[in-house]
N, C-alpha and C positions, 0 to 999 in steps of 0.2 A: 539698653543704648541702640537704636537702629543701625542695621548693618549699612555701610555706604554701597553705591552702586559702581559695579566696575566693567569698564570695557573689554573688548576680546584682547586688545593690543596691551592693554595695563596688566591683565591676567597671564599673558604670553611672558611679558618680561619680567614680572614677578616670579613666574615658576622658573623661569632661569636664571634668577637672581638665586631663590632659595635651594636648588641643585647645586651650584656653584658654591655657596654659603655652608652648607651641611650635608648635602648628599640626598635631601628628601626629595622624591619626586612626585610632583602631584600629577594626576591623572587630568582627563578633561572633563570639563564641567563641574569643577570644585569651585566656581567663584563666590558661591554663599557661603562656602567654608571657610576662605580666605577672607570675605569681609566680615564674618560675624566674629573672626578671631584677631581682626587688626581694628575693628571699630575703636576699642579705646585708646590705642596707640595713635590713630590719626587724631582723634580729640586732644590727647594730653599735648600732643606736637602741633595743633592749630592746622593739621594738614586735611584738604578737603578732598583728596582724591588718593587712589593706589597710585596712580602715576605721580602725584605730588610725593608720596612715600619715595618711591624710586629715585626721583631726582635728588631727594633730601640725602639718601643712601650714597648718592655717587659724587655730591659736593661738599656735603659736611664730613665725610669721613669719620663718623662718630661709631666707635666701637659699642657703646652704650645702646645705641639705636638698632644696630644691628642684632646684638644681642636680645634684646627684647623683642624684635620681629622673630628671629630663629626659636626663641623661647615659647612666644604663643603659637608657633606652626609645630611644635614638638608634642608627640604624645607621650606625657608622662604616666603612664598607666602601670602601675605595680603593685605588691604586695607581699607579705612573708610567705617563703618557702612558695612562692608561685608555681603551680602544677605539679607539687610534691616530687614528681619523679626524678628529677636532676639530682635534688639533693639525696634522694635515697640510693641512686647510681652513685654518687659521690660517696657517701658513706658506706655503701656496702662492698663496692669495686675499685675505686679510685684510692681512696686514702689507705685501705689495707695494703694495696700493690704498693705505694709510695714509702708505706711503713716498713715492707720489706727490703725497699731500697736501701734503708739506713740514711737518708739524705739530711744534712744538717738544717737544710732549710727549703720549704715547699712554699712557692708561690703562687697566688691565685688572681686572676684580672677579672673583674666584673665591670665589663664595658656598658656604655649608657645604663649607669646605676641609679638615675632618676635620683628620689629621695633618701636612698640608701638601705631600703629594705633587703635588698639580694645581698650587698656584700655582709652587710650584718647577720643576714641567715647562712650563708657561708660561712663566717666565723663561729654561729652557734653550733652549726654540723659538726666543724672541726672537734670543736670543745667536748661536744656529745660522744663523738668517736673516741677521743682521748679518754674520757671517764669511763666508758664502756670496755675499754681495753688498757688497761694502765700498764705504761712501760713500753706498749706497741709502735707507737708513733711519739718519736722522741724529736722530731725535729720542729723548727720554729715556723710556725705558720702565719704566712703573711699575707696580706691582701691589699691588692691595689684596686680601687673603684675609680672611674672615669665617667665625666658626663660634659656634654657641650653646653649645658645650662648653669651659668653660676649662680642663680637663684635655687636651683635643685641642689648644687654642692653646699651652697651655705647651709640649706636645711638639714641637709645629710650629714654633714661635719657636727652639728649640734647632738644628734642623735636623740633628739625629743621628738614625742609623738602624741597626737591626740587621740581620742576615744574612738573616733571613727578609722582612723590609720591602725589602730590596734586591734580593731575588729577583723580585720581582713587577713586571714591566713594564720593567724598566732594562735596556738592552744594555750590554756591558762596554766600548762605546767612550764610553759616557755616564758610565758608572761612573768609569773612569780619568779623564774630561776634568773632571768637576763635582764630583767627591769627594776628602775626604782621609780615610784610615784615620787612627783615632786611639783608643786604649784599647779596642779590640776594637769599635768601630764604627765608622761612616762619616758624615763631616759635610759638608753641602753648602759649597762653596767660598764665600767672601765676596764674590765677584763677582756670585753669584747670588743670595744672601741678600739684599744689598743692595737689591736691585729690589723685596722684598717686604716688604710691612707688613701684619701681622696684628693683626685687631679683633675684638674681642667683638659678636657682634650675633644677635638675634632676628629673623628675617624678619618676622614678624606686626608688628613694631614699625618706626617710621620710619627710613629708611637715608638720608634727606636729606643729614644730615651728611657722609656720605661723599664727595658731591660728583657729579661727572658723569663717565661713562665712556666709553670707543669700543667695549669690549668685555665682555660679562657671559658668564661661565660660571655657569650654576646647571644642574648636571649631577645627573638621577636623585634631585633633591630635591622637586620638586611632586607627585610619585606620593603623597607622603605626606600631602599636605593635602586641606581639604575643596574642593569646587568653588568655594564663595563666596572661601576664601581663595587659591586657585590664581589667580583671578581680580583680588583686589587686589594680590596680590604681582606679577603680570605687568605690571598697569597702573601701578605705582610704579617698577618698573624699565623700562618704556618711557620714563617721564618721567626717568629718570636717564641715559639714553643721548644721547649726542651725535647730530647729524643724520647719518645713513646709519650707525650704530652697529649692532653684531651682537649678537646673543641665542644663545647655545649651550645646548641643553637634552640630558637623555639620551635614548638611543636609542628608548625607549619611551614619551616624552613629546612632548607638542604644546601648542601656545597657540590651537589651534582651539577655538572654543566659548569661549573665555576672554579674547580679547584680538585687536581688529582695526586693531593700531597696527603690525603686522610682516607683512614680505612673507614667503613661506616660501621659500626658494632650496634646489633640490635638488643635491647633488653624489654622485658615486660613493662610497656607503657610508654616506649618511645626507642629514640636511638640517640647514640653519642658517636662522635667522630676522634678518633685515635691518628696521630701524625704517623705515616709510615716511615718505618725504619730504613 
């Protein structure tokens, strides 16, 4: 489907809408990206330009149209145990530390969870730690996973993945241990799925109702936000962490310059952030 042409005025209007809607900041000269990603939506809604789409958003007040646009512009790149280092740190440092605290509950938040690979990987990591250290971690491990995309959340809740998704970062051992093959797809076993609760959330909006957490994974997300939004989100995440809680960011991300609430902790392979006492 051929991309639609976009005027500079239309592009600037759309860029403003997208930042206000979900925090994504488009750089200059991204007209072709916008056009190619929105061509299908323009055709489905019988709109002839990006300007008509912006007008429709203003006058139709359609949450469905808004969600479709945000979904089209969101990068849902994910895999099992992505980058491996964060899960190694969780298993070797964070979970043992929390096991010593003898907490009754350990809560983890997977922000921008996409199709669910990250929160399910967190659940598997917790299970592996418990299996390797019988009796050490008696806490109830709960994982809250959030995303702005209704379609991604629907897919994640099913816990069903095709062969292509299963081939990205998942070892044969974990595939055998944590999945059941059914009707040509693989389903996450109930013991892992039961630890994850999926919820719709825009990070620009309040997440106070999610409660407090011991660990937050917000990886490869903040890079899409403006400096002001990064500062706001990092500050609110700090308030959502329990004393001594941890924040995991992507390999190219940092809270330096955006928050003074965290200590940076270096590990082989990367860094993590711990809430200051």
